C-alpha positions as CSV (number, residue, x, y, z in Angstrom):
1,M,109.0,4.4,30.1
2,N,111.3,7.2,29.6
3,S,115.1,7.1,30.0
4,R,115.2,8.5,33.6
5,L,112.7,5.8,34.8
6,L,114.8,3.1,33.0
7,R,117.9,4.3,34.7
8,T,116.2,4.4,38.1
9,A,114.7,0.9,37.6
10,A,118.1,-0.4,36.5
11,R,119.6,0.9,39.8
12,V,116.9,-0.9,41.7
13,V,117.6,-4.2,40.0
14,G,121.3,-3.9,40.7
15,L,120.7,-3.2,44.4
16,I,118.3,-6.1,44.8
17,L,120.9,-8.4,43.2
18,G,123.4,-7.1,45.7
19,L,121.0,-7.9,48.6
20,A,120.3,-11.5,47.2
21,M,124.1,-12.1,47.3
22,L,124.2,-11.0,50.9
23,G,121.8,-13.8,51.8
24,G,120.8,-13.8,55.4
25,C,123.6,-11.5,56.8
26,F,121.2,-8.6,57.6
27,S,121.5,-8.8,61.4
28,S,125.2,-9.6,61.5
29,N,126.9,-6.2,60.5
30,K,126.2,-2.8,59.3
31,E,126.8,-2.9,55.6
32,P,123.5,-4.7,54.7
33,N,121.6,-2.0,56.6
34,I,123.2,0.6,54.4
35,D,122.2,-1.6,51.4
36,R,118.6,-1.8,52.5
37,Q,118.5,2.0,52.8
38,K,119.8,2.3,49.3
39,V,117.1,-0.1,48.0
40,A,114.4,1.8,49.8
41,T,115.7,5.1,48.4
42,S,115.8,3.7,44.9
43,Y,112.3,2.3,45.1
44,L,111.1,5.6,46.4
45,N,112.7,7.5,43.5
46,L,111.1,4.9,41.0
47,A,107.7,5.4,42.6
48,R,108.1,9.2,42.3
49,G,109.1,8.9,38.8
50,Y,105.9,6.8,38.0
51,I,103.8,9.5,39.8
52,S,105.3,12.4,38.1
53,E,104.9,10.7,34.7
54,G,101.1,10.2,35.2
55,M,101.3,6.4,36.0
56,P,100.5,6.3,39.8
57,E,99.3,2.6,39.6
58,R,102.9,1.5,38.8
59,A,104.1,3.2,41.9
60,I,102.2,0.8,44.3
61,K,104.6,-2.1,43.9
62,P,107.8,-0.2,44.4
63,L,106.3,1.4,47.5
64,Q,105.3,-2.0,48.8
65,R,108.9,-3.1,48.3
66,V,110.0,0.0,50.5
67,L,107.7,-1.1,53.3
68,E,109.0,-4.6,53.1
69,V,112.5,-3.1,53.7
70,D,111.3,-0.5,56.2
71,K,107.9,-0.9,57.6
72,N,108.0,2.4,59.3
73,S,108.8,4.5,56.1
74,A,106.8,7.6,56.5
75,E,107.8,8.7,52.8
76,A,106.4,5.4,51.4
77,N,103.1,5.7,53.2
78,A,102.8,9.3,52.2
79,L,103.4,8.4,48.6
80,L,100.9,5.6,48.7
81,A,98.4,8.1,50.1
82,T,99.2,10.2,47.1
83,V,98.8,7.3,44.7
84,Y,95.4,6.3,46.1
85,Q,94.3,9.9,46.1
86,L,95.0,10.2,42.5
87,Q,93.0,7.0,41.9
88,G,90.1,8.3,43.7
89,E,90.5,5.8,46.5
90,S,89.7,8.5,49.3
91,G,89.5,5.9,52.2
92,L,92.8,4.2,51.4
93,A,94.4,7.6,50.8
94,E,93.4,8.8,54.3
95,T,94.5,5.6,55.9
96,Y,98.1,6.0,54.6
97,F,98.2,9.8,55.2
98,I,97.5,9.0,58.9
99,K,99.9,6.2,59.1
100,A,102.8,8.5,57.5
101,L,102.0,11.2,60.1
102,K,102.1,8.7,63.0
103,Q,105.5,7.6,61.8
104,K,106.9,11.1,61.3
105,P,104.5,13.7,63.0
106,E,107.1,16.5,62.4
107,A,106.8,16.2,58.6
108,S,105.5,19.5,57.4
109,D,105.2,18.3,53.7
110,I,103.0,15.4,54.8
111,H,100.8,17.7,56.8
112,N,100.4,20.1,53.9
113,N,99.7,17.1,51.5
114,Y,97.1,15.8,53.9
115,G,95.6,19.2,54.2
116,A,95.3,19.3,50.3
117,F,93.5,16.0,50.4
118,L,91.2,17.2,53.1
119,F,90.5,20.4,51.2
120,A,89.6,18.4,48.1
121,E,87.2,16.3,50.2
122,G,85.4,19.5,51.4
123,R,86.7,19.1,54.9
124,L,87.7,22.6,55.3
125,D,88.2,22.9,59.1
126,E,90.4,19.7,59.2
127,A,92.4,21.0,56.2
128,W,92.9,24.3,57.9
129,H,94.4,22.5,60.9
130,Q,96.9,20.7,58.7
131,F,97.9,23.6,56.7
132,G,98.4,25.6,59.9
133,I,100.8,22.9,61.3
134,A,102.8,23.2,58.1
135,S,102.9,26.9,57.9
136,A,104.0,27.2,61.5
137,D,107.3,25.4,60.7
138,V,109.8,28.1,59.9
139,H,112.2,25.5,58.4
140,Y,109.7,24.0,55.9
141,S,110.9,24.8,52.4
142,E,107.3,25.0,50.9
143,R,106.0,27.1,53.8
144,S,104.8,29.6,51.2
145,R,102.5,27.0,49.7
146,A,101.0,26.1,53.1
147,Y,100.1,29.8,53.6
148,A,98.6,29.9,50.1
149,N,96.6,26.8,51.0
150,L,95.3,28.6,54.2
151,G,94.2,31.5,51.9
152,L,92.3,29.1,49.8
153,V,90.5,27.7,52.8
154,M,89.5,31.2,53.8
155,L,88.4,32.0,50.3
156,A,86.2,28.8,50.3
157,K,84.7,30.0,53.6
158,S,84.1,33.6,52.0
159,R,86.3,35.1,54.7
160,L,88.0,37.3,52.1
161,Y,90.0,39.6,54.5
162,E,91.8,36.5,56.1
163,A,92.3,35.0,52.6
164,E,94.0,38.2,51.4
165,Q,96.2,38.3,54.4
166,H,97.3,34.6,53.9
167,F,98.0,35.2,50.3
168,R,100.1,38.2,51.1
169,K,102.1,36.2,53.6
170,A,102.7,33.5,51.0
171,L,103.9,36.1,48.5
172,R,106.2,37.6,51.1
173,L,108.0,34.2,51.4
174,N,107.9,33.4,47.5
175,R,106.6,35.9,45.0
176,N,106.7,33.4,42.2
177,L,103.5,31.7,43.1
178,G,101.6,32.7,40.0
179,Q,98.2,31.3,41.1
180,V,98.4,33.2,44.4
181,Q,99.2,36.5,42.5
182,L,96.1,35.9,40.5
183,E,93.9,35.1,43.6
184,L,95.2,38.2,45.3
185,A,94.5,40.2,42.1
186,S,91.0,39.0,42.1
187,L,90.4,39.8,45.7
188,L,91.8,43.3,45.2
189,Y,89.5,43.8,42.2
190,R,86.6,42.9,44.1
191,R,87.2,45.6,46.8
192,Q,88.1,48.0,43.9
193,A,91.8,48.3,44.7
194,Y,92.3,48.3,40.9
195,R,95.8,49.6,40.6
196,E,97.2,47.1,43.1
197,A,95.2,44.4,41.5
198,Q,96.7,45.2,38.3
199,Q,100.3,45.0,39.8
200,H,99.6,41.5,41.0
201,Y,98.0,40.5,37.7
202,T,101.1,41.6,35.9
203,L,103.2,39.3,38.1
204,F,100.9,36.5,37.5
205,R,101.2,36.8,33.8
206,R,104.9,36.6,34.0
207,G,105.0,33.2,35.5
208,A,101.7,31.4,34.7
209,P,99.5,30.4,31.7
210,Q,96.4,32.2,31.2
211,T,93.1,30.6,31.8
212,A,89.5,31.7,30.9
213,A,89.1,33.0,34.5
214,S,92.5,35.0,34.4
215,L,91.6,36.5,31.0
216,W,88.2,37.6,32.1
217,L,89.8,39.2,35.1
218,G,92.4,40.9,32.9
219,I,89.6,42.2,30.7
220,R,87.7,43.7,33.6
221,L,91.0,45.4,35.1
222,A,91.9,46.7,31.7
223,R,88.4,48.1,31.3
224,V,88.4,49.9,34.6
225,L,91.9,51.3,34.1
226,G,91.4,52.5,30.6
227,L,93.9,50.0,29.0
228,K,92.1,49.5,25.7
229,D,94.9,47.6,24.0
230,D,95.2,45.1,26.8
231,E,91.4,44.7,27.1
232,A,91.1,43.9,23.3
233,S,94.0,41.5,23.5
234,Y,92.7,39.6,26.5
235,A,89.1,39.5,24.9
236,L,90.4,38.0,21.6
237,L,92.4,35.3,23.6
238,L,89.5,34.5,25.6
239,T,87.0,34.2,22.7
240,K,89.4,32.1,20.6
241,R,90.8,29.7,23.3
242,Y,87.8,29.4,25.5
243,P,84.8,30.1,23.3
244,Q,82.6,27.8,25.4
245,S,83.7,28.9,28.8
246,A,81.3,30.7,31.1
247,E,83.8,33.7,31.2
248,A,83.6,34.0,27.5
249,K,79.7,33.9,27.5
250,E,79.9,36.6,30.3
251,Y,82.1,38.8,28.2
252,L,79.9,38.6,25.2
253,K,76.9,39.1,27.4
254,A,78.5,42.3,28.6
255,Q,79.4,43.4,25.1
256,N,75.8,43.0,23.9
257,Y,74.6,44.9,26.9
258,D,77.1,47.8,26.3
259,K,75.6,48.0,22.8
């Protein structure tokens, strides 16, 4: 356990000890209720720490403790949904997403995360509905990602024009979404808008790591635009980093064909 988790765990223990000393006074004055909220918040933070460190199974007990303190905690139920999703327990994940939304139906972040779950399950229309709710909330701090997710749904449905429009909206809200820059570049390449595609590809390169798919797109764009040095550089990276990828094989096949 890293130092941040240790500090959070220590705060939880301290608050629990404080609650124990208060005994049965929870209904007699306001202070214990404040302490209960502090305990719930600390347990939530501890659970988030476990999830971010790749240890979702350890997040279950802290979240159960939150629900003991506050059985209507939408945040705890949403995090439990995420934990079970990470563990591949789809039924449990959906149960907790639904619980969380019943408790806090206005929570755009939960709608967006539930939509991501539904998208992963291949339930595109239901995912669309959840992403639509999140994207309609002008006060949602991650609204750009909700639009990006709407674009991914349209892409999965092969509705390319709609996908492009949603990706553009996402980038108007937040131009630093590297994956969205790449998706838009790919769509623009497909409709032969090569120079605009290159602009978005350049923005992608500034903030996101290269993958086999992104390098292959870079090669094709560079080839069309006559950028020989870029083409050679991307080709070298693709064949060295991802020699067994489908993209590398496609590149080598194209090279052999050109010969």
